[in-house]
C-alpha positions in Angstrom: 0.0 -0.1 0.1 1.6 3.1 -1.1 1.0 6.4 0.6 1.0 9.7 -1.4 4.0 12.3 -1.1 1.2 14.8 0.2 -0.1 12.4 2.9 3.5 11.6 3.9 4.5 15.2 4.2 1.3 16.0 6.1 2.0 13.1 8.8 5.5 14.5 9.1 4.2 18.0 9.8 1.8 16.7 12.4 4.4 14.4 14.1 6.5 17.6 14.6 3.6 19.2 16.4 3.0 16.4 19.0 5.9 16.7 21.3 4.2 15.2 24.4 4.8 16.4 28.1 7.9 18.4 28.7 7.6 19.4 32.3 8.9 17.1 34.9 5.5 16.8 36.4 3.8 15.9 32.9 6.5 13.3 32.3 6.0 11.7 35.7 2.3 11.8 35.1 2.5 10.3 31.7 4.9 7.6 32.7 2.0 6.1 34.8 -0.4 6.0 31.7 -0.3 2.4 31.2 -0.4 1.3 35.0 -3.7 -0.3 35.6 -3.0 -1.7 39.1 0.8 -1.6 40.0 1.1 -5.3 40.6 3.5 -6.1 37.9 6.4 -4.1 36.2 8.7 -1.7 37.8 7.8 -1.3 41.6 6.3 2.0 42.9 4.4 3.2 45.7 1.1 4.4 44.2 -0.6 7.7 44.8 -3.4 6.0 46.8 -0.8 4.4 49.2 1.4 6.1 51.9 5.3 6.4 51.0 5.8 6.8 54.8 4.1 3.5 55.4 6.3 1.8 53.0 9.5 3.4 54.4 8.5 2.4 57.8 7.8 -1.4 56.6 11.2 -1.3 54.8 12.9 0.0 58.0 11.1 -2.9 60.1 12.4 -5.4 57.7 16.0 -4.0 57.7 16.0 -4.0 61.7 14.5 -7.4 61.9 16.8 -9.1 59.3 20.2 -7.2 60.0 21.7 -7.6 56.6 25.4 -8.0 56.6 26.1 -6.7 52.9 24.8 -5.1 49.9 23.2 -8.2 48.6 21.6 -9.0 51.7 20.0 -5.6 51.8 18.7 -6.0 48.3 17.3 -9.4 49.1 15.4 -7.8 52.4 14.3 -4.9 50.2 13.0 -7.5 47.7 11.1 -9.3 50.6 9.5 -5.8 51.7 8.5 -4.9 48.2 6.7 -8.3 47.7 5.1 -7.9 51.0 3.8 -4.6 49.9 2.6 -6.0 46.6 1.0 -9.0 48.2 -0.9 -6.8 50.5 -2.0 -4.4 47.7 -3.5 -7.5 45.6 -5.4 -8.5 48.8 -6.9 -4.9 49.0 -7.7 -5.2 45.3 -9.5 -8.7 45.9 -11.5 -7.0 48.6 -12.7 -4.2 46.4 -13.9 -7.1 43.8 -16.8 -7.9 46.3 -19.7 -5.4 45.9 -22.9 -5.4 47.8 -26.0 -5.5 45.4 -29.4 -4.3 45.8 -31.6 -6.9 47.4 -34.3 -8.6 45.4 -37.7 -9.0 47.0 -36.9 -12.7 47.8 -33.5 -11.8 49.4 -35.4 -9.3 51.5 -37.9 -11.7 52.8 -35.3 -14.5 53.5 -33.0 -11.7 55.1 -30.1 -12.8 52.7 -27.2 -10.5 51.1 -26.7 -10.2 47.5 -22.8 -9.9 46.8 -21.4 -9.6 43.1 -17.9 -10.7 42.6 -15.9 -9.0 39.9 -14.2 -11.0 37.3 -10.8 -9.5 37.9 -10.6 -11.4 41.4 -8.6 -14.1 39.7 -5.9 -11.7 38.4 -5.4 -10.4 41.9 -5.3 -13.8 43.2 -2.6 -14.7 40.5 -0.3 -11.7 41.4 -0.8 -12.3 45.2 0.4 -15.9 44.7 3.3 -14.6 42.6 4.4 -12.0 45.2 4.2 -14.4 48.0 6.4 -17.0 45.8 8.9 -14.2 45.4 9.0 -13.3 48.9 9.8 -16.9 49.8 12.6 -17.2 47.2 14.0 -14.1 48.4 13.9 -15.3 52.1 15.2 -18.6 51.1 18.3 -16.9 49.3 19.0 -14.7 52.3 18.8 -17.8 54.6 21.1 -19.8 52.3 23.6 -17.0 52.1 23.6 -16.6 56.0 24.0 -20.4 56.3 26.9 -20.5 54.0 28.5 -17.6 55.8 28.1 -19.3 59.2 29.3 -22.5 57.8 32.5 -20.7 56.6 33.0 -19.3 60.1 32.5 -22.6 61.6 34.6 -24.3 59.1 37.5 -22.1 59.6 37.2 -22.5 63.5 36.9 -26.2 63.2 39.9 -26.2 60.9 41.9 -24.2 63.3 40.7 -26.7 66.1 41.9 -29.6 64.1 45.1 -28.0 63.1 45.8 -27.3 66.8 44.8 -30.8 67.8 47.3 -32.2 65.2 50.0 -29.8 66.8 49.2 -31.4 70.0 49.7 -34.9 68.8 52.7 -34.0 67.1 54.1 -32.6 70.4 53.0 -35.6 72.3 54.8 -37.8 69.6 57.9 -35.9 70.1 57.7 -36.2 74.1 57.3 -40.0 73.4 60.2 -40.1 71.3 62.3 -38.3 73.6 61.2 -40.5 76.5 62.2 -43.4 74.4 65.4 -42.1 73.5 66.1 -41.3 77.5 65.1 -44.8 78.5 67.1 -46.4 75.8 70.1 -44.3 76.9 69.6 -45.3 80.5 69.2 -48.9 79.6 72.5 -48.7 77.6 74.2 -47.1 80.6 72.9 -49.9 82.9 74.1 -52.8 80.5 77.4 -51.0 80.4 77.9 -50.7 84.1 76.7 -54.4 84.6 79.3 -55.3 81.9 81.9 -53.4 83.9 
């Protein structure tokens, strides 16, 4: 399909007019255009959430886990982010339940009419995914700590084994010296008896 030169020139002229947002606020706002629920993609605290609450949660995680290095700090931050996202998906699940007007039959039987939005399965899936991601980060953190403790313990037991080997060597040297002394005493006795 060919486009005429006139249409092509008009398209190019129109494209030059559309520059999009240029201010920092406009760029930040337009960066959120596609965000529907914030349960996947790059992590961000939503406008409806409290940044202070997230920072407090992160601080509690850091205090509780006491990360030893940058890698452990990132694992703890990842655990915090996935906890936050899992709780976000639970809030969205709660919003999927709607109280509908009662029918006459429900009014007479004193029953409630609750509707469930079809998006609930999406939020359940995201909650499960974030819970699994939390578990993976927690397991990796535990593995790193176990390996570090094993290395420390391994070096300590290696030093202990070396010390025991040195003690065995000293005891063997003492036995050898005692053997030489006893042997010399026995030779002196034999020589004395011979004389």
